[in-house]
N, C-alpha and C positions, 0 to 999 in steps of 0.2 A: 532454631531461632525463628521467630515469627517476623515476617517481612513488614517493614514500615518505611516511610519516606526517608530517603538518603541511603538506604541499603543498596548494595550491588547484588543483583539477582541474575543467575544463569538458569535458563529454562529451555526446554524443548517445546515446540509448538507446531500445530497444524491449523491453518486458517481456512475456513469454508464460508461460502455464501449460505443463506438460509435454505436453499434447495439442496445443499450437500456438496456442491461443486467446490473442490479444493482449489485455492488460488496461491497458496504459499505454505511452506513447511521447512522445518529445520532438519527433518529426517529424510535421508536419501531414499530409503526403501519405500517410504510413503510417496515421495515425489515420483518414483518410477511406477509404483502401483497406480497412481492417479493420473499418469501421463503428463506430468508437469516438470519432469526432470530437466535440468539445464546443466550441460557439461562445463559451462563457464563459471560455475559457482561452487563453493565449498559448502557442504551440508554439515552444520555443527550447531550446538545450542547457542542461543542468543544471550548476550550479557548486556544488561542495562542498569543504570542507576534509577531507582524509583523516585519520581518527583522531578527529574531533570529534563523531562520532555523528550527522551530518547526513543520512546515508543508512544503509540497513540494513547490518549487519556484513558480510554476504557480499559486498556491492557494494564496500565499503571494501577488504576482503581481495583481491578480484579486480582492483582498480585498481592496487594496489601492484606495482611492477615493470614496468608498462607505460610507454610513451613517447608523447609527442604524435604524432598521426597514426596510431597503432596501433589496430587493431580486435580484439575478442575476443568470445567467447561464454562467459558465466558461468552455471553451473548452481549454484543456491543452495538448499541444503536448508532446511526449515522452521526449524530451530534457529538458522540464521544469517540468517533473514528475519523472519517475523512470529510464529514459534513454532508450537507445536502447538495445536489446538483443545482446550479444556478445559471440562468441565462447570461448573467454578468460575466461569467468566465468564458463565454463564447465570444471571440473577437473576429472582426472582419478586417481584411486587408485588401488593398487594391491588387488585383492579379498581376498586373504589369510590374508593380513595385516589388512584390514578393518574388517574381521570376528573376528580377535583377539581383536581388539579395541572395537567392539560392543558386542562381546559375542554371535553373531548370524549372519547368512548370510542375508545381506540386500536384499530387493525385490524392483522391479520397483515400483515407486510411494511412497516409504518410504520417510519421511522427516528426514533429519539429521541436526544437528547443529555442526558447526566447532568450534574449540577451540577459534577462534576470535569472535564467536557469530553469524556469518553468518548462515542463514538457506539455505538448499539446498534440491533439490528433486532428488532421485535416478532415472536416466533415462535409465540405461542399466546395466545388471549384466550377466557375464559369468564366466567361471572357472578362468580366468586370470585377468579380469578388471571390475571395477565398475565405471560408470560415474555418477557424481553428478553435477547437474545444479544449480549454485549459483546465476543465474540471478533473480532479484526480480520478483515476480509473475506478476506484471503489467508492466514489462519492455517492451518497444516497442509499448505500447498502448497509443492512444490518449484518455484522460479521460474527461468526461463531468460531471461537478458538478453543481447541483442546490443548491444555498446557500441562507440563510436568516440571515442577521446580527441582532443578538439579543441585543448586548451591545458593547459599545466602551469606553475604559478607557484610 
C-alpha cells in the first residue's frame, strides 16, 4: 500500500546532521554504535499519522509515496524541520529575578523550561542579565534521515 495523507505509518529511522553525526534513531544497535544510546528510552519503530503533524513536515513529505518494506534517505532542509535559528528566540531575564524563581543562580549550559513548556539553554550569565536560547536544538540544520517503512495502515 502506497503511503498517502491520513495513513498510519510505522517506520525505523536514523537521523543525522549533514556531517554524518547521528542525533537520534529508533534502532538500539545504531544508538550504541554511534554513542548516543540512552538507557531511559525504548528503541522501537516510530508510528505516526501522515498529515497530522506528529513528525516534522519534511518527514511527512518524504513518507508519502513510499510502500511498506521500502527504504529511503530523506534530506530535510531547516524550513521543513525545526526552522532557522532566530535572535527572537533568545530571551533576556534579570539575573536577580531568575535566581528568585529558580532558587539558585543559573549557569551557562543549564536547561530551563518556561511556563509555556518551551525548553531553553542558558547561554550567558552575569550580575545583571541571563540569556536563554529557546531555539530548538536542531534549528538551522539540514537533517538526513535513513528510513525503512515497516507497516502502513
